[in-house]
C-alpha beads as a LAMMPS data file, in Angstrom:
LAMMPS data file: protein, C-alpha beads

301 atoms
300 bonds

1 atom types
1 bond types

-500.0 500.0 xlo xhi
-500.0 500.0 ylo yhi
-500.0 500.0 zlo zhi

Masses

1 110.0

Atoms # bond

1 1 1 20.547 -282.440 133.803
2 1 1 20.104 -280.179 136.853
3 1 1 20.522 -283.205 139.143
4 1 1 23.745 -284.195 137.361
5 1 1 25.147 -280.669 137.649
6 1 1 24.205 -280.554 141.327
7 1 1 25.948 -283.905 141.929
8 1 1 29.131 -282.684 140.192
9 1 1 29.164 -279.497 142.262
10 1 1 28.858 -281.494 145.486
11 1 1 31.739 -283.787 144.473
12 1 1 33.898 -280.796 143.624
13 1 1 33.253 -279.223 147.027
14 1 1 34.027 -282.499 148.857
15 1 1 37.338 -283.150 147.104
16 1 1 38.406 -279.507 147.340
17 1 1 38.130 -279.788 151.146
18 1 1 40.766 -282.538 151.330
19 1 1 44.137 -281.156 152.378
20 1 1 47.374 -283.035 152.875
21 1 1 48.523 -282.648 156.466
22 1 1 52.223 -283.089 157.185
23 1 1 52.782 -284.440 160.687
24 1 1 55.947 -283.022 162.168
25 1 1 57.514 -285.071 164.947
26 1 1 60.149 -283.635 167.225
27 1 1 63.445 -285.360 166.410
28 1 1 65.219 -286.890 169.395
29 1 1 68.677 -288.446 169.579
30 1 1 68.659 -292.261 169.552
31 1 1 68.244 -293.799 172.991
32 1 1 69.621 -297.169 174.085
33 1 1 67.031 -299.916 174.636
34 1 1 67.935 -302.913 176.833
35 1 1 65.851 -306.102 176.759
36 1 1 67.350 -308.032 179.648
37 1 1 64.540 -310.264 180.892
38 1 1 66.367 -313.450 181.974
39 1 1 63.991 -316.354 182.555
40 1 1 65.338 -319.013 184.902
41 1 1 64.434 -322.685 184.596
42 1 1 65.786 -324.220 187.797
43 1 1 65.820 -327.691 186.187
44 1 1 68.619 -326.473 183.912
45 1 1 72.251 -326.180 184.997
46 1 1 72.756 -322.631 183.724
47 1 1 70.694 -319.449 183.447
48 1 1 69.735 -318.661 179.858
49 1 1 71.436 -315.260 179.714
50 1 1 70.497 -313.257 176.609
51 1 1 70.622 -309.462 176.723
52 1 1 69.395 -307.771 173.548
53 1 1 70.221 -304.134 172.786
54 1 1 68.921 -301.708 170.185
55 1 1 68.461 -297.981 169.634
56 1 1 65.280 -296.000 169.217
57 1 1 64.566 -294.552 165.799
58 1 1 62.114 -291.919 164.634
59 1 1 58.383 -292.267 165.174
60 1 1 57.697 -294.160 161.933
61 1 1 60.546 -296.700 162.026
62 1 1 61.441 -299.710 164.155
63 1 1 64.332 -299.805 166.586
64 1 1 67.745 -300.491 165.065
65 1 1 70.215 -303.095 166.312
66 1 1 73.288 -301.673 168.020
67 1 1 76.497 -302.989 169.573
68 1 1 78.093 -302.530 172.979
69 1 1 81.697 -301.737 173.852
70 1 1 81.446 -304.087 176.854
71 1 1 78.917 -305.925 178.997
72 1 1 79.281 -307.803 182.296
73 1 1 76.970 -309.353 184.892
74 1 1 77.974 -309.598 188.545
75 1 1 76.062 -312.150 190.649
76 1 1 75.820 -311.162 194.309
77 1 1 74.147 -311.875 197.594
78 1 1 72.531 -309.652 200.211
79 1 1 74.891 -309.163 203.161
80 1 1 73.490 -306.926 205.936
81 1 1 76.965 -306.582 207.458
82 1 1 78.178 -304.565 204.465
83 1 1 77.452 -300.857 204.097
84 1 1 76.317 -301.356 200.512
85 1 1 74.172 -304.310 201.561
86 1 1 75.266 -306.587 198.693
87 1 1 78.416 -308.650 198.251
88 1 1 79.178 -309.283 194.575
89 1 1 81.200 -312.160 193.110
90 1 1 83.388 -312.232 190.026
91 1 1 82.112 -310.509 186.901
92 1 1 80.782 -312.583 184.007
93 1 1 81.714 -311.221 180.585
94 1 1 79.020 -311.073 177.896
95 1 1 79.910 -311.262 174.194
96 1 1 77.795 -310.820 171.071
97 1 1 76.332 -314.192 170.065
98 1 1 76.599 -313.414 166.349
99 1 1 78.254 -310.352 164.772
100 1 1 75.633 -307.657 164.227
101 1 1 72.896 -309.467 166.202
102 1 1 72.824 -307.137 169.205
103 1 1 72.317 -310.184 171.447
104 1 1 74.850 -310.749 174.227
105 1 1 75.482 -314.065 175.991
106 1 1 78.080 -315.307 178.508
107 1 1 81.554 -315.855 177.122
108 1 1 82.221 -319.608 176.898
109 1 1 84.912 -321.549 175.060
110 1 1 84.589 -325.351 175.445
111 1 1 87.793 -327.048 176.551
112 1 1 89.283 -323.848 177.981
113 1 1 89.180 -321.877 181.223
114 1 1 86.810 -319.327 179.671
115 1 1 83.374 -320.023 181.121
116 1 1 81.250 -317.082 182.277
117 1 1 77.958 -318.953 182.384
118 1 1 75.919 -318.561 185.582
119 1 1 74.694 -321.669 187.361
120 1 1 71.167 -321.951 188.740
121 1 1 72.335 -323.840 191.835
122 1 1 72.261 -321.668 194.930
123 1 1 69.770 -319.093 193.647
124 1 1 67.574 -317.688 196.413
125 1 1 65.619 -314.599 197.428
126 1 1 68.925 -313.150 198.690
127 1 1 70.534 -313.368 195.234
128 1 1 71.122 -310.077 193.413
129 1 1 72.468 -309.357 189.921
130 1 1 74.220 -306.254 188.608
131 1 1 74.424 -305.545 184.868
132 1 1 77.015 -303.016 183.657
133 1 1 77.284 -302.114 179.970
134 1 1 79.132 -299.497 177.940
135 1 1 77.627 -298.024 174.798
136 1 1 78.992 -295.203 172.670
137 1 1 81.192 -293.862 175.419
138 1 1 78.554 -293.999 178.160
139 1 1 78.166 -296.481 180.990
140 1 1 74.853 -297.910 182.164
141 1 1 73.971 -300.140 185.118
142 1 1 70.945 -302.052 186.389
143 1 1 70.505 -303.989 189.616
144 1 1 67.799 -306.568 190.231
145 1 1 66.975 -309.278 192.778
146 1 1 66.257 -312.854 191.780
147 1 1 62.468 -313.234 191.991
148 1 1 60.713 -316.524 192.719
149 1 1 57.572 -317.786 190.997
150 1 1 55.124 -320.603 191.735
151 1 1 53.984 -323.365 189.365
152 1 1 50.699 -323.141 187.475
153 1 1 48.737 -325.883 189.210
154 1 1 45.854 -326.013 186.758
155 1 1 44.911 -324.366 183.470
156 1 1 41.730 -324.942 181.500
157 1 1 39.639 -323.233 178.856
158 1 1 36.405 -321.515 179.895
159 1 1 33.376 -320.622 177.809
160 1 1 32.758 -317.034 178.965
161 1 1 33.529 -313.880 176.957
162 1 1 34.478 -310.371 178.055
163 1 1 34.202 -307.634 175.396
164 1 1 34.490 -309.651 172.183
165 1 1 32.753 -312.940 171.464
166 1 1 36.009 -314.153 169.882
167 1 1 37.913 -313.768 173.177
168 1 1 39.146 -317.027 174.681
169 1 1 38.802 -317.502 178.440
170 1 1 41.729 -319.219 180.158
171 1 1 41.251 -320.245 183.796
172 1 1 44.476 -320.441 185.813
173 1 1 45.066 -321.756 189.340
174 1 1 48.134 -321.026 191.486
175 1 1 48.989 -321.222 195.187
176 1 1 50.797 -318.186 196.547
177 1 1 53.934 -318.438 198.702
178 1 1 52.785 -317.725 202.284
179 1 1 54.178 -314.950 204.520
180 1 1 56.082 -313.343 201.660
181 1 1 55.314 -310.274 199.544
182 1 1 54.972 -311.846 196.096
183 1 1 54.518 -310.348 192.645
184 1 1 53.922 -312.300 189.448
185 1 1 53.875 -311.590 185.710
186 1 1 51.933 -313.895 183.371
187 1 1 53.066 -314.150 179.747
188 1 1 50.347 -315.318 177.337
189 1 1 52.509 -314.882 174.227
190 1 1 52.535 -312.327 171.408
191 1 1 52.810 -309.368 173.755
192 1 1 49.957 -310.229 176.133
193 1 1 51.076 -309.849 179.760
194 1 1 49.283 -309.636 183.094
195 1 1 50.783 -308.358 186.369
196 1 1 49.434 -309.813 189.634
197 1 1 50.280 -309.255 193.310
198 1 1 49.310 -311.293 196.374
199 1 1 47.862 -308.460 198.448
200 1 1 44.586 -310.325 198.982
201 1 1 45.676 -313.932 198.328
202 1 1 48.725 -314.381 200.571
203 1 1 49.423 -318.092 200.966
204 1 1 46.109 -319.068 199.372
205 1 1 45.057 -321.057 196.340
206 1 1 43.792 -318.603 193.751
207 1 1 41.898 -319.096 190.487
208 1 1 41.321 -316.319 187.957
209 1 1 40.280 -315.934 184.332
210 1 1 42.233 -314.204 181.592
211 1 1 40.643 -313.455 178.230
212 1 1 43.134 -313.823 175.381
213 1 1 42.497 -311.008 172.921
214 1 1 43.944 -312.543 169.769
215 1 1 42.085 -315.157 167.732
216 1 1 42.965 -318.711 168.734
217 1 1 42.077 -321.582 166.424
218 1 1 40.698 -324.934 167.532
219 1 1 43.581 -327.370 168.023
220 1 1 46.114 -324.560 168.549
221 1 1 48.442 -324.969 171.525
222 1 1 48.680 -322.015 173.924
223 1 1 51.704 -321.809 176.223
224 1 1 51.458 -319.638 179.328
225 1 1 54.382 -318.646 181.545
226 1 1 54.363 -317.323 185.085
227 1 1 57.353 -315.181 186.025
228 1 1 58.498 -314.047 189.434
229 1 1 58.807 -310.293 189.974
230 1 1 59.707 -307.702 192.560
231 1 1 57.553 -304.622 193.102
232 1 1 59.590 -302.470 190.709
233 1 1 59.344 -304.963 187.841
234 1 1 55.633 -305.496 188.614
235 1 1 54.993 -301.736 188.352
236 1 1 57.005 -301.500 185.135
237 1 1 55.040 -304.270 183.408
238 1 1 51.722 -302.930 184.705
239 1 1 52.416 -299.480 183.226
240 1 1 53.673 -300.854 179.919
241 1 1 50.619 -303.073 179.486
242 1 1 48.431 -300.047 180.094
243 1 1 50.301 -297.893 177.556
244 1 1 51.047 -300.370 174.766
245 1 1 47.641 -302.096 174.778
246 1 1 49.177 -305.159 173.114
247 1 1 50.564 -303.087 170.227
248 1 1 53.697 -305.040 169.323
249 1 1 54.443 -306.323 172.808
250 1 1 55.785 -304.615 175.892
251 1 1 59.414 -305.405 175.091
252 1 1 59.425 -304.424 171.414
253 1 1 59.278 -300.628 171.673
254 1 1 59.203 -299.515 175.317
255 1 1 57.233 -296.326 175.872
256 1 1 59.490 -293.338 176.474
257 1 1 57.360 -292.252 179.417
258 1 1 57.929 -295.541 181.270
259 1 1 61.457 -295.800 182.604
260 1 1 62.975 -299.130 183.470
261 1 1 65.823 -299.837 185.880
262 1 1 68.755 -299.167 183.502
263 1 1 70.472 -295.976 184.658
264 1 1 73.175 -293.886 183.040
265 1 1 76.029 -293.964 185.588
266 1 1 78.665 -292.253 183.446
267 1 1 80.960 -290.307 185.779
268 1 1 79.212 -291.366 188.991
269 1 1 81.471 -292.383 191.875
270 1 1 78.808 -294.369 193.726
271 1 1 76.543 -296.666 191.683
272 1 1 74.958 -298.351 194.691
273 1 1 72.171 -295.760 194.837
274 1 1 71.895 -295.335 191.032
275 1 1 71.189 -291.652 191.581
276 1 1 70.771 -289.678 188.368
277 1 1 68.204 -287.195 189.632
278 1 1 70.390 -284.299 188.504
279 1 1 70.439 -285.795 184.989
280 1 1 66.795 -286.678 184.356
281 1 1 67.273 -287.046 180.598
282 1 1 70.159 -289.509 180.805
283 1 1 68.715 -293.007 180.916
284 1 1 68.150 -296.079 178.769
285 1 1 64.814 -297.667 177.961
286 1 1 64.004 -301.275 178.742
287 1 1 64.549 -303.456 181.782
288 1 1 66.938 -305.941 183.382
289 1 1 65.377 -308.692 185.507
290 1 1 66.286 -312.231 186.562
291 1 1 63.132 -314.210 187.312
292 1 1 62.077 -317.777 187.885
293 1 1 59.727 -319.129 185.218
294 1 1 57.200 -321.952 185.106
295 1 1 55.293 -322.907 181.948
296 1 1 52.099 -324.770 181.150
297 1 1 50.342 -325.487 177.847
298 1 1 46.749 -326.066 176.809
299 1 1 45.168 -327.153 173.531
300 1 1 42.385 -324.824 172.431
301 1 1 39.053 -326.549 171.802

Bonds

1 1 1 2
2 1 2 3
3 1 3 4
4 1 4 5
5 1 5 6
6 1 6 7
7 1 7 8
8 1 8 9
9 1 9 10
10 1 10 11
11 1 11 12
12 1 12 13
13 1 13 14
14 1 14 15
15 1 15 16
16 1 16 17
17 1 17 18
18 1 18 19
19 1 19 20
20 1 20 21
21 1 21 22
22 1 22 23
23 1 23 24
24 1 24 25
25 1 25 26
26 1 26 27
27 1 27 28
28 1 28 29
29 1 29 30
30 1 30 31
31 1 31 32
32 1 32 33
33 1 33 34
34 1 34 35
35 1 35 36
36 1 36 37
37 1 37 38
38 1 38 39
39 1 39 40
40 1 40 41
41 1 41 42
42 1 42 43
43 1 43 44
44 1 44 45
45 1 45 46
46 1 46 47
47 1 47 48
48 1 48 49
49 1 49 50
50 1 50 51
51 1 51 52
52 1 52 53
53 1 53 54
54 1 54 55
55 1 55 56
56 1 56 57
57 1 57 58
58 1 58 59
59 1 59 60
60 1 60 61
61 1 61 62
62 1 62 63
63 1 63 64
64 1 64 65
65 1 65 66
66 1 66 67
67 1 67 68
68 1 68 69
69 1 69 70
70 1 70 71
71 1 71 72
72 1 72 73
73 1 73 74
74 1 74 75
75 1 75 76
76 1 76 77
77 1 77 78
78 1 78 79
79 1 79 80
80 1 80 81
81 1 81 82
82 1 82 83
83 1 83 84
84 1 84 85
85 1 85 86
86 1 86 87
87 1 87 88
88 1 88 89
89 1 89 90
90 1 90 91
91 1 91 92
92 1 92 93
93 1 93 94
94 1 94 95
95 1 95 96
96 1 96 97
97 1 97 98
98 1 98 99
99 1 99 100
100 1 100 101
101 1 101 102
102 1 102 103
103 1 103 104
104 1 104 105
105 1 105 106
106 1 106 107
107 1 107 108
108 1 108 109
109 1 109 110
110 1 110 111
111 1 111 112
112 1 112 113
113 1 113 114
114 1 114 115
115 1 115 116
116 1 116 117
117 1 117 118
118 1 118 119
119 1 119 120
120 1 120 121
121 1 121 122
122 1 122 123
123 1 123 124
124 1 124 125
125 1 125 126
126 1 126 127
127 1 127 128
128 1 128 129
129 1 129 130
130 1 130 131
131 1 131 132
132 1 132 133
133 1 133 134
134 1 134 135
135 1 135 136
136 1 136 137
137 1 137 138
138 1 138 139
139 1 139 140
140 1 140 141
141 1 141 142
142 1 142 143
143 1 143 144
144 1 144 145
145 1 145 146
146 1 146 147
147 1 147 148
148 1 148 149
149 1 149 150
150 1 150 151
151 1 151 152
152 1 152 153
153 1 153 154
154 1 154 155
155 1 155 156
156 1 156 157
157 1 157 158
158 1 158 159
159 1 159 160
160 1 160 161
161 1 161 162
162 1 162 163
163 1 163 164
164 1 164 165
165 1 165 166
166 1 166 167
167 1 167 168
168 1 168 169
169 1 169 170
170 1 170 171
171 1 171 172
172 1 172 173
173 1 173 174
174 1 174 175
175 1 175 176
176 1 176 177
177 1 177 178
178 1 178 179
179 1 179 180
180 1 180 181
181 1 181 182
182 1 182 183
183 1 183 184
184 1 184 185
185 1 185 186
186 1 186 187
187 1 187 188
188 1 188 189
189 1 189 190
190 1 190 191
191 1 191 192
192 1 192 193
193 1 193 194
194 1 194 195
195 1 195 196
196 1 196 197
197 1 197 198
198 1 198 199
199 1 199 200
200 1 200 201
201 1 201 202
202 1 202 203
203 1 203 204
204 1 204 205
205 1 205 206
206 1 206 207
207 1 207 208
208 1 208 209
209 1 209 210
210 1 210 211
211 1 211 212
212 1 212 213
213 1 213 214
214 1 214 215
215 1 215 216
216 1 216 217
217 1 217 218
218 1 218 219
219 1 219 220
220 1 220 221
221 1 221 222
222 1 222 223
223 1 223 224
224 1 224 225
225 1 225 226
226 1 226 227
227 1 227 228
228 1 228 229
229 1 229 230
230 1 230 231
231 1 231 232
232 1 232 233
233 1 233 234
234 1 234 235
235 1 235 236
236 1 236 237
237 1 237 238
238 1 238 239
239 1 239 240
240 1 240 241
241 1 241 242
242 1 242 243
243 1 243 244
244 1 244 245
245 1 245 246
246 1 246 247
247 1 247 248
248 1 248 249
249 1 249 250
250 1 250 251
251 1 251 252
252 1 252 253
253 1 253 254
254 1 254 255
255 1 255 256
256 1 256 257
257 1 257 258
258 1 258 259
259 1 259 260
260 1 260 261
261 1 261 262
262 1 262 263
263 1 263 264
264 1 264 265
265 1 265 266
266 1 266 267
267 1 267 268
268 1 268 269
269 1 269 270
270 1 270 271
271 1 271 272
272 1 272 273
273 1 273 274
274 1 274 275
275 1 275 276
276 1 276 277
277 1 277 278
278 1 278 279
279 1 279 280
280 1 280 281
281 1 281 282
282 1 282 283
283 1 283 284
284 1 284 285
285 1 285 286
286 1 286 287
287 1 287 288
288 1 288 289
289 1 289 290
290 1 290 291
291 1 291 292
292 1 292 293
293 1 293 294
294 1 294 295
295 1 295 296
296 1 296 297
297 1 297 298
298 1 298 299
299 1 299 300
300 1 300 301
């Protein structure tokens, strides 16, 4: 009987120590999120332009789809003779693909003069793109160069492990573009990215191993993409990978502490510099980039 009473007293003490803790998060106004990663397949006639926009929500909820008042892309080319350095062509209007989708694509009406699609012919390292969007009375802009990639020459499955015995080793071989400062981003699917620069491999054939963290079943097909990048996009992906740790993917809910290249230019006279230093809290999350992409697949053993 004494043992039973002692046991009941212990249980009472344990449960009486449990308190409900209410976590208070500081409310912030919704912030625009721009997912503008445009992957270019040079074997296709047109760039697959799809810019997705949403707004941040509170800490416990997912982003919500939003709509834009307007959106345009201006293709351009570096011209050293100009003060601004870039000569832009005609603007390409983007329209919502489906009402309420938050996804914007080039305006195109078959059989008419309305065709704002962007051709892949003529793309080079001198090509530059400018995205300008308006959202809830504010104007945002992002400028990015067209970044080249290289094909994946070989990809095979290894038998080594890193931290977890369930990790799958993927060996990848590429040859870097010589005499050019190159940056690459590898996309392994489901939010797994790797940023790589050519600081020590300029112009060389390079083989490395990546250990896929998620469980891959025998017979499953794994598709890997290599994307071109400039230094700014490389740094952005590198920081996001470090902060998100594969939690939902680097483009699902961008970390507020990692700013992309989409600036609030409302009221600015000169958007060439994208200077909003005096307004450090006025910016959108996400990124706009136009990059060449190569893909390769492997069947998991």
